[in-house]
C-alpha angles and dihedrals in degrees: 000000000000113000118207120209116258109244114198110242093231090065088062094047112094089214090070096042112111113260115237115236127178116240091250090049094049091048090049093052092046090047091053090050097045099042096074091055091064132068140176091288099040128061120202088253089062094044095048089050094048096044098036093233138127111002092347090246117224089357096067090079127069116228095270094049092044089052092047094050097041109033093086089055105035105015128231133283134188094196104045120089124236090256092054091048088050089051089056090046090051091051091049089052092050089051094048089049089053094044092049093040095233131129102226134044089233089063094047093052089066090060099068146320112345140157088250132033094231113217089355088065089073130074119221088256090054091048089051089051091051089050089052094045098042106025099029088233124140103216143156110220116214134180 
């Protein structure tokens, strides 16, 4: 007797198929969702770290990696805590956003040297995961 694999019916239903979004479209939708979480005192990096969302902001790096990425921009200190160093990083991000005239740190990173590459830091698969996590959308992100 030949057994055929059981395919869930929802995988055949176009309603459950992932939508296809271009990379710029996914970024625009994520930007629109993330922007209201920020304010004049909190960059997206701070918000993502505090809320444990998106890329996890400053908290995605251990102490050594945080130091490696940020020391050229905010310096080093042997007496400041990680939280205090993150505050300096947040202020640097806010200043860069203002200098570059953009609303989010991810957009400022594309304008020049930065500890992070902004939107370019993320693969299409990572952007699709963020869309699922934050927007509740099942998408395939394409170039």
